[in-house]
C-alpha positions in Angstrom: 13.8 16.2 54.7 15.0 19.2 53.0 17.1 21.7 55.3 15.8 25.2 55.3 18.2 28.1 55.1 18.8 29.9 58.2 17.1 33.4 58.6 19.9 35.7 59.2 18.5 38.9 57.9 16.3 41.1 60.4 13.5 43.4 59.4 11.9 45.7 62.0 8.4 47.2 61.6 6.7 49.7 63.9 3.0 49.6 64.5 0.8 52.2 66.2 -1.4 51.2 69.0 -4.6 50.5 67.0 -2.7 48.3 64.4 -1.0 46.3 67.1 -4.4 45.9 68.8 -5.9 44.8 65.6 -3.2 42.2 65.0 -3.4 40.8 68.4 -7.1 40.5 68.2 -6.9 38.7 64.8 -4.2 36.5 66.3 -6.3 35.5 69.3 -9.5 34.9 67.4 -7.7 32.6 64.8 -5.5 30.9 67.3 -2.2 32.3 65.7 0.5 31.4 68.2 3.5 32.4 66.0 3.3 36.0 65.2 6.6 36.2 63.2 5.6 33.4 61.1 2.1 34.8 60.3 3.7 38.3 59.4 6.4 36.7 57.3 4.0 34.4 55.5 1.5 37.4 55.1 4.1 39.7 53.5 5.6 37.0 51.2 2.1 35.9 50.1 1.3 39.7 49.2 4.6 40.1 47.4 4.2 37.0 45.3 0.7 37.8 44.3 1.5 41.2 43.3 4.5 40.0 41.2 2.3 37.6 39.5 -0.4 40.1 38.7 2.4 42.4 37.3 3.8 39.6 35.0 3.1 39.7 31.4 0.7 37.3 29.9 0.3 35.7 26.6 -2.3 38.1 25.3 -1.2 41.4 26.9 
């Protein structure tokens, strides 16, 4: 099994009450137990999708 690099960099985000409540409801509804993993994967997925959309294609 490939060893994952340790996560040593911390990123802090602040949410207002309604944003936190929305995230908690979503996590409860879809049985998300690890919110840190969920947030990390959601952010990285969005970044990679945007980078993919911004990259030049053969017919641009």
